[in-house]
C-alpha positions in Angstrom: 0.0 0.0 0.0 1.2 3.6 -0.7 2.6 5.4 2.3 0.1 8.2 2.0 -2.9 5.9 2.3 -1.3 3.9 5.1 -0.4 7.1 7.0 -3.9 8.5 6.7 -5.5 5.2 7.8 -3.1 5.1 10.7 -4.3 8.6 11.8 -7.9 7.4 11.6 -7.1 4.9 14.3 -5.1 7.1 16.7 -8.2 7.3 18.8 -10.7 4.6 19.3 -14.0 4.0 21.2 -15.3 0.8 22.8 -18.9 0.0 21.9 -21.4 -1.6 24.2 -20.8 -4.8 22.4 -17.1 -4.7 23.2 -15.9 -4.0 19.7 -13.2 -1.5 18.9 -14.1 1.3 16.4 -12.1 4.3 15.1 -12.9 7.7 16.4 -12.4 10.1 13.5 -10.7 13.0 15.1 -7.8 14.0 12.9 -9.5 14.3 9.5 -12.9 14.6 7.8 -15.1 11.5 8.4 -15.7 10.9 4.7 -11.9 11.0 4.0 -11.2 8.7 6.9 -13.9 6.3 5.9 -12.7 6.0 2.3 -9.1 5.5 3.5 -10.3 2.7 5.8 -12.3 1.0 3.0 -9.4 1.2 0.5 -7.1 -0.2 3.2 -9.5 -3.1 3.7 -10.0 -3.5 0.0 -6.3 -4.0 -0.7 -6.2 -7.0 1.6 -9.6 -8.5 1.1 -10.9 -7.2 -2.3 -14.2 -6.5 -0.6 -16.2 -3.3 -0.9 -18.6 -1.9 1.7 -21.7 -4.0 2.1 -24.2 -1.1 2.2 -22.7 0.8 -0.8 -25.3 -0.9 -3.1 -27.9 1.2 -1.4 -26.4 4.3 -3.0 -25.3 3.1 -6.4 -27.0 1.2 -9.3 -24.1 -0.9 -10.7 -23.3 -4.4 -9.7 -20.9 -5.6 -6.9 -18.4 -6.6 -9.6 -18.4 -3.1 -11.0 -17.9 -1.7 -7.5 -14.8 -3.9 -7.1 -13.4 -2.4 -10.2 -14.1 1.1 -8.9 -12.2 0.5 -5.7 -9.3 -1.0 -7.6 -9.0 2.1 -9.7 -9.4 4.4 -6.6 -6.8 2.5 -4.7 -4.3 2.9 -7.6 -5.1 6.6 -8.1 -4.7 7.4 -4.4 -1.3 5.6 -4.3 -0.1 7.6 -7.3 -1.5 11.0 -6.3 1.2 13.5 -5.6 0.5 15.2 -3.2 -2.0 12.7 -1.8 -5.6 14.0 -1.2 -6.3 15.2 2.3 -9.4 17.4 2.3 -13.0 16.3 1.3 -12.8 18.5 -1.8 -9.5 16.8 -2.9 -10.8 13.3 -2.3 -14.1 14.1 -4.1 -12.1 15.4 -7.1 -9.9 12.3 -7.1 -13.1 10.1 -7.2 -14.7 12.1 -10.0 -11.5 12.1 -12.2 -10.8 8.5 -11.6 -14.3 7.3 -12.4 -15.0 9.8 -15.1 -16.0 7.1 -17.6 -18.6 5.5 -15.3 -22.2 6.4 -14.8 -22.8 9.9 -13.4 -25.4 8.5 -11.0 -22.9 6.0 -9.6 -20.3 8.6 -9.0 -22.9 10.8 -7.3 -23.9 7.9 -5.1 -20.3 7.2 -4.1 -19.8 10.8 -3.1 -23.1 10.7 -1.1 -22.0 7.4 0.5 -18.9 9.1 1.9 -20.6 12.4 2.5 -18.2 14.2 0.2 -18.9 17.4 -1.7 -20.0 17.4 -5.3 -17.3 19.2 -7.4 -18.2 21.2 -10.4 -16.3 18.8 -12.8 -18.9 16.2 -12.0 -21.1 18.1 -14.5 -18.8 16.9 -17.3 -19.4 13.2 -16.6 -21.7 11.3 -18.9 -22.3 7.7 -19.7 -20.3 7.9 -22.9 -18.3 10.7 -24.5 -17.7 13.7 -22.1 -20.1 16.5 -22.7 -17.3 19.1 -23.3 -14.0 18.6 -25.1 -11.4 21.3 -25.9 -11.6 22.8 -29.4 -10.5 20.5 -32.3 -10.4 17.4 -30.1 -12.1 14.6 -32.0 -12.5 12.2 -29.1 -11.2 11.2 -25.6 -10.0 7.9 -24.4 -8.7 6.4 -21.1 -6.0 3.8 -21.2 -5.1 0.8 -19.2 -1.9 1.1 -17.2 1.0 2.0 -19.5 4.2 -0.1 -19.6 7.0 2.4 -19.5 9.4 0.0 -21.2 7.3 0.3 -24.4 7.9 4.1 -24.7 9.8 4.5 -28.0 11.1 8.1 -27.5 10.4 11.4 -25.8 7.3 12.3 -27.8 5.6 8.9 -28.5 3.7 6.3 -26.6 2.1 2.9 -27.1 -1.1 2.5 -25.1 -4.0 0.1 -24.7 -7.7 0.9 -24.2 -10.2 -1.6 -22.7 -12.7 -2.7 -25.4 -15.4 -2.5 -22.7 -15.2 1.2 -23.4 -18.5 2.2 -25.2 -16.5 3.8 -28.1 -14.4 0.6 -28.6 -17.0 -2.2 -28.0 -19.0 -1.4 -31.1 -16.0 -1.4 -33.4 -14.2 -4.6 -32.6 -13.6 -6.7 -35.7 -15.6 -10.0 -35.7 -12.4 -12.0 -36.3 -10.8 -10.5 -33.2 -13.9 -11.3 -31.1 -13.9 -14.9 -32.3 -10.2 -15.3 -31.7 -10.6 -13.9 -28.1 -13.4 -16.4 -27.4 -11.5 -19.3 -29.0 -8.4 -18.4 -27.0 -10.3 -18.5 -23.8 -11.7 -21.9 -24.6 -8.2 -23.2 -25.6 -6.8 -22.0 -22.3 -9.7 -23.7 -20.4 -8.7 -27.0 -22.2 -5.0 -26.3 -21.4 -4.3 -26.2 -25.1 -1.7 -23.4 -24.6 -0.1 -23.8 -28.1 -3.4 -23.0 -29.7 -4.0 -20.2 -27.2 -0.7 -18.6 -28.1 -1.4 -18.9 -31.8 -4.7 -17.1 -31.3 -3.0 -14.4 -29.2 -0.6 -13.7 -32.0 -3.5 -13.3 -34.4 -5.1 -10.9 -32.0 -1.9 -8.9 -31.8 -1.5 -8.7 -35.5 -5.0 -7.2 -35.7 -3.9 -4.3 -33.4 -5.4 -5.8 -30.2 -4.0 -7.5 -27.2 -5.1 -9.7 -24.3 -3.9 -8.1 -21.1 -3.9 -9.4 -17.5 -5.5 -6.6 -15.4 -6.9 -6.8 -11.9 -7.0 -10.6 -12.1 -9.0 -10.5 -15.4 -8.1 -11.2 -19.0 -8.9 -7.9 -20.8 -9.3 -7.6 -24.6 -7.7 -4.2 -25.4 -7.0 -2.1 -28.5 -3.6 -0.8 -29.2 -3.0 2.9 -30.1 0.2 4.5 -31.1 0.3 8.1 -29.7 2.3 11.1 -30.9 2.3 13.9 -28.3 0.8 17.0 -29.9 2.8 20.3 -30.0 6.2 19.0 -29.0 9.2 17.5 -30.7 11.7 15.6 -28.5 15.3 15.0 -29.6 15.8 11.9 -31.7 17.4 9.0 -29.9 20.7 9.6 -31.8 20.7 13.3 -30.7 22.0 14.7 -27.4 19.3 14.4 -24.7 17.3 11.9 -26.8 17.8 9.1 -24.3 17.0 11.5 -21.4 13.8 12.6 -23.0 12.6 9.0 -23.5 13.4 8.1 -19.9 11.6 11.1 -18.5 8.4 10.3 -20.5 8.6 6.6 -19.5 9.0 7.6 -15.8 6.0 9.9 -16.0 3.6 7.3 -17.6 4.8 4.0 -16.3 2.0 2.1 -14.6 -0.4 4.9 -15.0 -3.8 5.1 -16.7 -3.8 8.1 -19.0 -6.4 10.5 -20.2 -5.8 11.0 -24.0 -7.4 13.8 -26.0 -7.1 12.9 -29.7 -6.9 15.6 -32.4 -6.4 13.3 -35.4 -3.9 11.0 -37.1 -0.5 11.8 -38.6 1.0 10.4 -41.8 2.4 7.4 -39.9 -1.0 6.3 -38.5 -0.2 7.6 -35.0 -2.9 9.4 -33.0 -1.9 13.0 -32.3 -3.0 13.8 -28.7 -2.6 15.7 -25.5 -1.7 13.3 -22.6 -2.7 13.8 -19.0 -1.3 11.6 -16.2 -3.2 12.0 -12.9 -4.0 15.5 -13.9 -0.4 16.3 -15.0 0.0 17.5 -18.6 2.8 15.5 -20.2 3.7 18.1 -22.8 4.2 20.7 -20.1 6.5 18.5 -18.1 8.7 17.7 -21.2 8.9 21.4 -22.2 9.7 22.7 -18.7 12.4 20.1 -18.2 14.0 21.1 -21.5 13.5 17.7 -23.0 11.5 18.8 -26.0 11.0 21.7 -28.4 7.8 23.5 -29.0 6.7 22.2 -32.4 5.5 25.6 -33.6 4.8 24.4 -37.2 2.0 22.2 -35.9 0.9 23.8 -32.7 0.9 27.5 -31.8 -0.4 27.3 -28.2 1.1 30.3 -26.3 1.6 28.3 -23.1 3.9 25.9 -25.0 6.2 28.8 -26.0 6.1 30.1 -22.5 7.2 26.7 -21.0 10.0 26.4 -23.5 11.2 29.9 -22.7 11.3 29.0 -19.0 13.6 26.1 -19.7 15.8 28.2 -22.0 16.2 30.9 -19.3 17.1 28.3 -16.7 19.4 26.4 -19.2 17.5 23.2 -18.3 18.0 19.9 -20.2 19.0 20.3 -23.9 19.2 24.1 -23.3 22.6 23.7 -21.6 23.9 23.5 -25.2 24.7 26.9 -26.7 23.0 26.1 -30.0 21.0 22.9 -29.8 20.0 21.4 -33.1 16.3 21.2 -33.8 14.9 17.7 -34.3 13.1 18.5 -37.5 16.3 19.9 -39.0 18.2 16.8 -37.8 15.6 14.6 -39.5 15.8 16.6 -42.7 19.6 16.4 -42.8 19.5 12.7 -42.1 16.5 12.1 -44.5 14.1 10.8 -41.9 
């Protein structure tokens, strides 16, 4: 368990009361009751995989769905920096983590823990969010990213659960059949056949991933971070840029805002990792250029200028070569 959650749970138990029946119960004196209660339930969930019995009185989804929520919330709380402490911060974490789930369920969960209803809850819908930034074609949320698959400082390989409403209606029939047949082959312990079917699934742009003790059929996306251009791997700071991006996304579920496809079939997108804007990090650390030819956002130029003034990252060089000029010279 993350230290932040363990510490908060520990604080919840600093004072206790003895009930008439002789049981020991926590006295919530050091933090808001809702925050303490959620910390306790997440603590219990990590060791038991059980959710509160009376939660179903407040939400409509099944117990199986509730287990998935708590798995996501546990991971999000561990990864939050700084960890949430106030009811408002915890409410926002719940809303952002469960943004793809039913609005009524999120509201019920907030009510269950007596947490405030943040304004961003208004943007939650059962499918595509009600509001997207200008020119964004669609939004998707990924499964945890493997940092080892990050190819460079401005590219990602991600997977999206095909349970997502946008994905479920577009799965090729051949992929669905292969997934079913693979499951049957594994049940019969015909692992050679199962491996063959898995290879067929991968060749079709999908993958079967182990996630929270389940076999998940997921679609693969290649992502190009919009508006930045990191040094190529053969250039100075190319390796540093790749490592920084990999560190940022490793093990995280990402929010991806897609603007379209480039000539290489990659989806050009803004990437958010627990609310952190990936492009901002790369520019401020001097590990990418603002790609002005394709993105003229003023804040990008500002973040690059900050790194230049501080001589951060690639800006320690007196006259760093631009990646697009390097590619032109090297015919890439």
